N, C-alpha and C positions, 0 to 999 in steps of 0.2 A: 463660886458658884453663880457670880452674877454672870460668867460667861455662856454659862449651862442655860439661863434663863436668860440669854440676850439670843443664845442659838435655837434655844426650842419656839422664840419669841417670829425669827424669822421662817421656820421650817415649818411651823403649826401653828397658826395664828388661834386658830380654834381653842385648842388645848390650853395655848399660852394663857388666852383670856379668861377663859375658866377657871385656871388654877389662882389668879389674882383673888377669889370668893374661898378659898381656902385659909381660913386666920392664923392656923397654930403654920408657924414661919415653919419651922424645923420639918415638920407635914410637910407643906409646901416644897421643898428643898428636897426633900424625898420624891416627891413625886415628879418635878422637874429631872430629876436624876434621871426615871424611866423615860418621860419623855425626850430628855435627851439621845439616849441611848436610840430610840425609836426612830429621833432627827437623823443619826447616824446612818442607821442602815437602808432610810430613804434614799440618801444623797448619796450613795453607790452605785447604782444606774447614769448618774446624771457625771460620776466623774470618770466611768471605763464603757469603754463603748461595747468591747464582746463581753459577752455572757459568761466565759469561760473565766475570765481578768475576776468581773463583777463575783462570781463563783467561788473568787480563789477569797474574796474579802470578805464573803458571807462564811465561808471556813474560818476565818483566819478569828474573825468575832464569836465564832461557836465555839473557837478552840478556848478563847477567854474566859465563857462560860466558867471554863472549871475552876479560873484563880476567883471569879466573881462570885463564886456558891462556896468555897472557901473560907473567904474573908482574905485571899492572900491576892488580889488585881496585881494588872501590872503597875508596875511605880513610876508616878508620871502621869498617869494618864487619866486624867481630869472626871471624863464620863464612866471610866471601869471604875475609879475611886469612889464619883458620887454611889454608882451603882451598888458595887458591895454594902458598902454602908448602909444602904437602903436593904438592901435584901435583907441583913442580918440585922437590921432592926427591926421588922417587921416581918421575919421570920417567912420571904414569900419562897412557893415552890417556883422548881426551876423551867418546868414545862412549857409552859406559855411562854418565857423565852426563847426553850431550841424550836416550838410550835413557832416565833416568828420570824427567825432568821432562815427555816427549813419552806416558808411561804413565800420570802422572800428569793429562795433559790427556784421555787418554782416559778415563779413572777418571769423570773429573765428568760425561761425557757418556755415561756406564751403559756403557762397554764393558767387557768381560773384565777381569779381573786377567793382566797382561801376567807370567808368571812369569819371564820372559825381563831384565824391562826392570827389574822392582822388588827383583827377588831374586838369581838367576846374576850381571847387571852386577855390583852394588855387594858382593855376596861377593867377586868375584874383583878388584874393585880393592884391598878391605880386606886382601885376601892377600896381593897386592903391595905393597901399603907392609911388610908385618911381614915376607916373606919371598924379596921380590925378583917376578922376570918369571918366566913360563916354566912355572905351574901353572895356567894357566884350565881346560884340562881335566880335570883331577882335579877339580875344585871343584864343575864346572856340574852335576853331578847330585844332590849336596846343597843348594846354592843351590836346585835345584827341591823337594827333600825340605824341605828349610823354607818355600819360597813355599808346599808345598801346607797344611802344618801349621798358616800362617799365615790360611788363607784357608779354615778345616774340613773337607781333603779329607785325611782324617786314614786313611783305610785307603789310598786312592793314594801318600800320604809311605810307608806301611809298605812295600808294597811297593817300595819303591824302596830301603830303607835298605841292605837286604846289596850292590848295586850302587855307591850310592855309600859302603858301608865301605872296598868293593873298591878301588876309585879311589882313594881319599884313602890307601892304602898309601905313596902317593909324595911324599905330601906332607911339606915341613920340618916337624917339632914348632912351631919357632916362628910360621911360618899358622897356628894351628889356632886359636888364639882368634881368627880371623873366620869360622871353618867353625860351631865349636862350637855356639854359637845354634841350630842345624838338629836339634840333641839335645832341645830342649823343645819336647816335642808336645802338653804339656796347656796352655792358657792359663791356667785356673782354677790350676795348681799356685803356693805362696807362692813368696817369696823364699827362704827357706829350703830348701825341696825343690828349686828350681830352680837354687842357688850349689852342692847337694850331686851333681845332674847334673850340670853345668857341669863341676865338680871331676872326678867319672868320667868324661864324655869326654876331658879334657887330658890326662889320665892317660894312658890305652889311647889315644889317638887314633882314637877311633869317635863315629861320632852314632846 
């Protein structure tokens, strides 16, 4: 698990920092498994230059979901093994994982960012790991805020923030570390500034 943790820290410092606010170490490990899976998908375009080759790798990951969701992952693959354990422990739905892979395939072929596939679904799965089911509607707008910020649509993200915070009032505090990265709106901000912003977000329950 330490290798997966390091992988996520390198690939996605925002969500790695927020995961430090998860006190339950087992749930934190399961959260990191989700983020490591996403890190694997994100890294594919940087490793292969041709869209067809990238798509073949995404198809491979799509096929591996059969094993993950039957609790029979490819033996010896740390990400798949950890993801399968997290899926089984928290009874996660497969749909967001398939949608995320499809969103990546779309991107390599020039499609616009699928905010639901890239950001909303994964955030909902992460909250389920930390706080159980029943919170999808509460966090959907926060997922869109995160996606808009990550794709440079800052004014749109700012316009949704009030609505997102209104919805988040019913979210258990245990689930908030999965949402808190939506509070990070400045891609150029340093790690120290991000840490302070995440402390504020987790203390207030607002993004």
